[in-house]
FIVEX-20577 format. One record per residue (C-alpha): x, y, z; residue in one letter; residue number from 1. Coordinates in steps of 0.05 Angstrom, whole numbers, padded with zeros to 5 digits. Example, Ala and Ser with C-alpha at 12.3 -4.5 7.8 and 13.67 -1.06 7.14 Angstrom:
% FIVEX-20577
px=00246, py=-00090, pz=00156, code=A, pos=1
px=00273, py=-00021, pz=00143, code=S, pos=2
% end
This chain:
% FIVEX-20577
px=00006, py=00005, pz=00002, code=X, pos=1
px=00023, py=00070, pz=-00014, code=X, pos=2
px=-00012, py=00139, pz=-00005, code=X, pos=3
px=-00027, py=00180, pz=-00060, code=X, pos=4
px=-00045, py=00260, pz=-00059, code=X, pos=5
px=-00103, py=00284, pz=-00108, code=X, pos=6
px=-00099, py=00355, pz=-00113, code=X, pos=7
px=-00167, py=00391, pz=-00120, code=X, pos=8
px=-00178, py=00441, pz=-00184, code=X, pos=9
px=-00224, py=00477, pz=-00145, code=X, pos=10
px=-00180, py=00532, pz=-00117, code=X, pos=11
px=-00159, py=00549, pz=-00184, code=X, pos=12
px=-00223, py=00557, pz=-00215, code=X, pos=13
px=-00240, py=00604, pz=-00154, code=X, pos=14
px=-00181, py=00641, pz=-00161, code=X, pos=15
px=-00197, py=00655, pz=-00237, code=X, pos=16
px=-00265, py=00672, pz=-00224, code=X, pos=17
px=-00242, py=00724, pz=-00165, code=X, pos=18
px=-00200, py=00757, pz=-00219, code=X, pos=19
px=-00253, py=00762, pz=-00271, code=X, pos=20
px=-00307, py=00793, pz=-00223, code=X, pos=21
px=-00260, py=00843, pz=-00208, code=X, pos=22
px=-00246, py=00860, pz=-00278, code=X, pos=23
px=-00317, py=00862, pz=-00295, code=X, pos=24
px=-00335, py=00911, pz=-00238, code=X, pos=25
px=-00274, py=00958, pz=-00239, code=X, pos=26
px=-00239, py=00941, pz=-00304, code=X, pos=27
px=-00161, py=00938, pz=-00315, code=X, pos=28
px=-00148, py=01007, pz=-00334, code=X, pos=29
px=-00099, py=01020, pz=-00278, code=X, pos=30
px=-00042, py=00989, pz=-00242, code=X, pos=31
px=-00083, py=00987, pz=-00177, code=X, pos=32
px=-00134, py=00948, pz=-00218, code=X, pos=33
px=-00084, py=00895, pz=-00233, code=X, pos=34
px=-00065, py=00896, pz=-00163, code=X, pos=35
px=-00137, py=00891, pz=-00130, code=X, pos=36
px=-00155, py=00829, pz=-00186, code=X, pos=37
px=-00090, py=00791, pz=-00168, code=X, pos=38
px=-00104, py=00802, pz=-00086, code=X, pos=39
px=-00184, py=00778, pz=-00103, code=X, pos=40
px=-00151, py=00722, pz=-00136, code=X, pos=41
px=-00108, py=00705, pz=-00077, code=X, pos=42
px=-00167, py=00710, pz=-00028, code=X, pos=43
px=-00207, py=00663, pz=-00071, code=X, pos=44
px=-00150, py=00610, pz=-00082, code=X, pos=45
px=-00143, py=00609, pz=00002, code=X, pos=46
px=-00220, py=00606, pz=00000, code=X, pos=47
px=-00223, py=00548, pz=-00048, code=X, pos=48
px=-00162, py=00509, pz=-00014, code=X, pos=49
px=-00208, py=00510, pz=00055, code=X, pos=50
px=-00268, py=00487, pz=00023, code=X, pos=51
px=-00240, py=00435, pz=-00026, code=X, pos=52
px=-00176, py=00410, pz=00007, code=X, pos=53
px=-00125, py=00365, pz=-00032, code=X, pos=54
px=-00146, py=00285, pz=-00014, code=X, pos=55
px=-00096, py=00235, pz=00005, code=X, pos=56
px=-00115, py=00164, pz=-00009, code=X, pos=57
px=-00085, py=00098, pz=00000, code=X, pos=58
px=-00079, py=00055, pz=-00062, code=X, pos=59
px=-00047, py=-00006, pz=-00078, code=X, pos=60
px=00028, py=-00002, pz=-00101, code=X, pos=61
px=00043, py=-00040, pz=-00169, code=X, pos=62
px=00065, py=-00109, pz=-00162, code=X, pos=63
px=00137, py=-00118, pz=-00169, code=X, pos=64
px=00158, py=-00189, pz=-00167, code=X, pos=65
px=00209, py=-00188, pz=-00215, code=X, pos=66
px=00170, py=-00227, pz=-00257, code=X, pos=67
px=00126, py=-00195, pz=-00312, code=X, pos=68
px=00079, py=-00259, pz=-00319, code=X, pos=69
px=00069, py=-00262, pz=-00242, code=X, pos=70
px=00059, py=-00185, pz=-00233, code=X, pos=71
px=00005, py=-00195, pz=-00291, code=X, pos=72
px=-00029, py=-00245, pz=-00255, code=X, pos=73
px=-00028, py=-00208, pz=-00186, code=X, pos=74
px=-00057, py=-00145, pz=-00221, code=X, pos=75
px=-00113, py=-00189, pz=-00248, code=X, pos=76
px=-00128, py=-00220, pz=-00183, code=X, pos=77
px=-00134, py=-00154, pz=-00151, code=X, pos=78
px=-00185, py=-00127, pz=-00198, code=X, pos=79
px=-00219, py=-00192, pz=-00183, code=X, pos=80
px=-00216, py=-00176, pz=-00111, code=X, pos=81
px=-00239, py=-00107, pz=-00120, code=X, pos=82
px=-00305, py=-00138, pz=-00159, code=X, pos=83
px=-00313, py=-00184, pz=-00097, code=X, pos=84
px=-00311, py=-00133, pz=-00054, code=X, pos=85
px=-00367, py=-00095, pz=-00094, code=X, pos=86
px=-00409, py=-00154, pz=-00089, code=X, pos=87
px=-00399, py=-00162, pz=-00012, code=X, pos=88
px=-00423, py=-00088, pz=-00010, code=X, pos=89
px=-00491, py=-00108, pz=-00042, code=X, pos=90
px=-00499, py=-00173, pz=00003, code=X, pos=91
px=-00533, py=-00161, pz=00068, code=X, pos=92
px=-00524, py=-00233, pz=00097, code=X, pos=93
px=-00477, py=-00218, pz=00157, code=X, pos=94
px=-00446, py=-00288, pz=00163, code=X, pos=95
px=-00428, py=-00290, pz=00086, code=X, pos=96
px=-00402, py=-00221, pz=00083, code=X, pos=97
px=-00363, py=-00241, pz=00146, code=X, pos=98
px=-00338, py=-00301, pz=00105, code=X, pos=99
px=-00321, py=-00258, pz=00047, code=X, pos=100
px=-00282, py=-00213, pz=00081, code=X, pos=101
px=-00242, py=-00272, pz=00104, code=X, pos=102
px=-00236, py=-00291, pz=00031, code=X, pos=103
px=-00208, py=-00230, pz=00006, code=X, pos=104
px=-00161, py=-00220, pz=00066, code=X, pos=105
px=-00136, py=-00292, pz=00051, code=X, pos=106
px=-00124, py=-00275, pz=-00021, code=X, pos=107
px=-00089, py=-00214, pz=-00009, code=X, pos=108
px=-00041, py=-00251, pz=00035, code=X, pos=109
px=-00030, py=-00299, pz=-00017, code=X, pos=110
px=-00012, py=-00249, pz=-00069, code=X, pos=111
px=00035, py=-00212, pz=-00027, code=X, pos=112
px=00075, py=-00282, pz=-00012, code=X, pos=113
px=00065, py=-00293, pz=-00083, code=X, pos=114
px=00091, py=-00229, pz=-00099, code=X, pos=115
px=00151, py=-00236, pz=-00054, code=X, pos=116
px=00167, py=-00310, pz=-00082, code=X, pos=117
px=00142, py=-00317, pz=-00152, code=X, pos=118
px=00174, py=-00382, pz=-00161, code=X, pos=119
px=00111, py=-00408, pz=-00120, code=X, pos=120
px=00068, py=-00396, pz=-00185, code=X, pos=121
px=00063, py=-00465, pz=-00205, code=X, pos=122
px=00030, py=-00487, pz=-00138, code=X, pos=123
px=-00014, py=-00423, pz=-00140, code=X, pos=124
px=-00041, py=-00437, pz=-00214, code=X, pos=125
px=-00107, py=-00465, pz=-00197, code=X, pos=126
px=-00122, py=-00407, pz=-00147, code=X, pos=127
px=-00108, py=-00352, pz=-00197, code=X, pos=128
px=-00134, py=-00387, pz=-00259, code=X, pos=129
px=-00200, py=-00421, pz=-00229, code=X, pos=130
px=-00214, py=-00412, pz=-00156, code=X, pos=131
px=-00211, py=-00331, pz=-00150, code=X, pos=132
px=-00245, py=-00323, pz=-00219, code=X, pos=133
px=-00303, py=-00372, pz=-00200, code=X, pos=134
px=-00306, py=-00337, pz=-00130, code=X, pos=135
px=-00321, py=-00271, pz=-00167, code=X, pos=136
px=-00370, py=-00301, pz=-00215, code=X, pos=137
px=-00406, py=-00338, pz=-00158, code=X, pos=138
px=-00403, py=-00271, pz=-00111, code=X, pos=139
px=-00428, py=-00233, pz=-00168, code=X, pos=140
px=-00483, py=-00275, pz=-00183, code=X, pos=141
px=-00502, py=-00279, pz=-00107, code=X, pos=142
px=-00502, py=-00199, pz=-00102, code=X, pos=143
px=-00558, py=-00197, pz=-00164, code=X, pos=144
px=-00600, py=-00252, pz=-00122, code=X, pos=145
px=-00601, py=-00199, pz=-00063, code=X, pos=146
px=-00673, py=-00179, pz=-00075, code=X, pos=147
px=-00703, py=-00249, pz=-00093, code=X, pos=148
px=-00659, py=-00281, pz=-00032, code=X, pos=149
px=-00716, py=-00298, pz=00016, code=X, pos=150
px=-00757, py=-00340, pz=-00028, code=X, pos=151
px=-00767, py=-00392, pz=-00085, code=X, pos=152
px=-00706, py=-00421, pz=-00126, code=X, pos=153
px=-00667, py=-00359, pz=-00106, code=X, pos=154
px=-00663, py=-00378, pz=-00040, code=X, pos=155
px=-00637, py=-00446, pz=-00052, code=X, pos=156
px=-00581, py=-00425, pz=-00101, code=X, pos=157
px=-00563, py=-00371, pz=-00052, code=X, pos=158
px=-00550, py=-00426, pz=00002, code=X, pos=159
px=-00510, py=-00465, pz=-00046, code=X, pos=160
px=-00462, py=-00406, pz=-00062, code=X, pos=161
px=-00460, py=-00394, pz=00018, code=X, pos=162
px=-00435, py=-00470, pz=00023, code=X, pos=163
px=-00391, py=-00460, pz=-00040, code=X, pos=164
px=-00355, py=-00405, pz=-00001, code=X, pos=165
px=-00344, py=-00441, pz=00060, code=X, pos=166
px=-00310, py=-00491, pz=00019, code=X, pos=167
px=-00262, py=-00435, pz=-00014, code=X, pos=168
px=-00250, py=-00406, pz=00053, code=X, pos=169
px=-00226, py=-00473, pz=00082, code=X, pos=170
px=-00181, py=-00485, pz=00016, code=X, pos=171
px=-00151, py=-00416, pz=00020, code=X, pos=172
px=-00134, py=-00423, pz=00092, code=X, pos=173
px=-00106, py=-00492, pz=00072, code=X, pos=174
px=-00060, py=-00460, pz=00017, code=X, pos=175
px=-00038, py=-00401, pz=00054, code=X, pos=176
px=-00011, py=-00452, pz=00113, code=X, pos=177
px=00022, py=-00500, pz=00056, code=X, pos=178
px=00061, py=-00438, pz=00028, code=X, pos=179
px=00085, py=-00415, pz=00104, code=X, pos=180
px=00109, py=-00489, pz=00111, code=X, pos=181
px=00147, py=-00485, pz=00041, code=X, pos=182
px=00181, py=-00416, pz=00072, code=X, pos=183
px=00206, py=-00462, pz=00134, code=X, pos=184
px=00230, py=-00514, pz=00090, code=X, pos=185
px=00273, py=-00463, pz=00044, code=X, pos=186
px=00300, py=-00431, pz=00113, code=X, pos=187
px=00321, py=-00508, pz=00132, code=X, pos=188
px=00345, py=-00515, pz=00063, code=X, pos=189
px=00390, py=-00452, pz=00075, code=X, pos=190
px=00412, py=-00478, pz=00143, code=X, pos=191
px=00429, py=-00542, pz=00115, code=X, pos=192
px=00479, py=-00507, pz=00064, code=X, pos=193
px=00509, py=-00464, pz=00114, code=X, pos=194
px=00527, py=-00526, pz=00159, code=X, pos=195
px=00555, py=-00561, pz=00106, code=X, pos=196
px=00600, py=-00503, pz=00080, code=X, pos=197
px=00619, py=-00489, pz=00160, code=X, pos=198
px=00639, py=-00565, pz=00164, code=X, pos=199
px=00679, py=-00562, pz=00096, code=X, pos=200
px=00716, py=-00503, pz=00132, code=X, pos=201
px=00726, py=-00539, pz=00195, code=X, pos=202
px=00693, py=-00491, pz=00229, code=X, pos=203
px=00639, py=-00529, pz=00270, code=X, pos=204
px=00690, py=-00572, pz=00310, code=X, pos=205
px=00663, py=-00622, pz=00348, code=X, pos=206
px=00590, py=-00608, pz=00341, code=X, pos=207
px=00585, py=-00622, pz=00266, code=X, pos=208
px=00559, py=-00695, pz=00283, code=X, pos=209
px=00502, py=-00665, pz=00324, code=X, pos=210
px=00469, py=-00619, pz=00272, code=X, pos=211
px=00405, py=-00646, pz=00245, code=X, pos=212
px=00399, py=-00668, pz=00174, code=X, pos=213
px=00356, py=-00616, pz=00151, code=X, pos=214
px=00370, py=-00615, pz=00075, code=X, pos=215
px=00341, py=-00682, pz=00074, code=X, pos=216
px=00280, py=-00672, pz=00116, code=X, pos=217
px=00267, py=-00609, pz=00073, code=X, pos=218
px=00270, py=-00639, pz=00005, code=X, pos=219
px=00218, py=-00693, pz=00030, code=X, pos=220
px=00172, py=-00643, pz=00057, code=X, pos=221
px=00184, py=-00601, pz=-00006, code=X, pos=222
px=00168, py=-00660, pz=-00049, code=X, pos=223
px=00100, py=-00675, pz=-00011, code=X, pos=224
px=00079, py=-00602, pz=-00020, code=X, pos=225
px=00090, py=-00598, pz=-00094, code=X, pos=226
px=00035, py=-00653, pz=-00098, code=X, pos=227
px=-00013, py=-00627, pz=-00053, code=X, pos=228
px=-00065, py=-00576, pz=-00089, code=X, pos=229
px=-00114, py=-00554, pz=-00042, code=X, pos=230
px=-00155, py=-00524, pz=-00097, code=X, pos=231
px=-00153, py=-00587, pz=-00142, code=X, pos=232
px=-00223, py=-00618, pz=-00120, code=X, pos=233
px=-00253, py=-00551, pz=-00094, code=X, pos=234
px=-00313, py=-00554, pz=-00143, code=X, pos=235
px=-00310, py=-00627, pz=-00158, code=X, pos=236
px=-00382, py=-00640, pz=-00135, code=X, pos=237
px=-00409, py=-00580, pz=-00179, code=X, pos=238
px=-00375, py=-00610, pz=-00237, code=X, pos=239
px=-00394, py=-00674, pz=-00231, code=X, pos=240
px=-00468, py=-00652, pz=-00217, code=X, pos=241
% end
């Protein structure tokens, strides 16, 4: 996130009007008339700044992962999250709204992690290419049903969408936990490499045999994580039906 100042154009318009009014009323035949017009413009500008101050807003900085593909995917995902937030604003169900808030927060955490480690893209493609767009579509349709949700078929569809959001929420948390473990695995691998270097330099002395074999454990855990995609069967029931 970064702050951005939006300049107001109203003070400049007010200054121009102030000078114009003086010119129309007094004319500009003497130096004193010009001075009066300038003074009126300055006073109008100050009044405009007071009445219409500049605004400071918080905006998301453009992604900078170092990978053009990842940056484009993150930017697209942020647009989808903005659409999800708009849909949430139109949904009155407090329980579902809380779920959507959590989904958005978790998605942003995933995108932040991806921006930090773009090499994780392969494990997040299902999330980016299917889960998030599908969630956006479902919630957009749910928002359209808001006026009819109390009766008939709309109520049943709204209920199914709510159940699907529970599945999405669970899968997102699972994905985030998996990425957190991936970071720990990477850290353990770095520690193992460091230990090997120190052993080779003879700097560990008698304690080298007591060091755990972190690299082997890290490799095994990483292999298992690569095979685990929490989104693979997210909508399996829906697709089968």
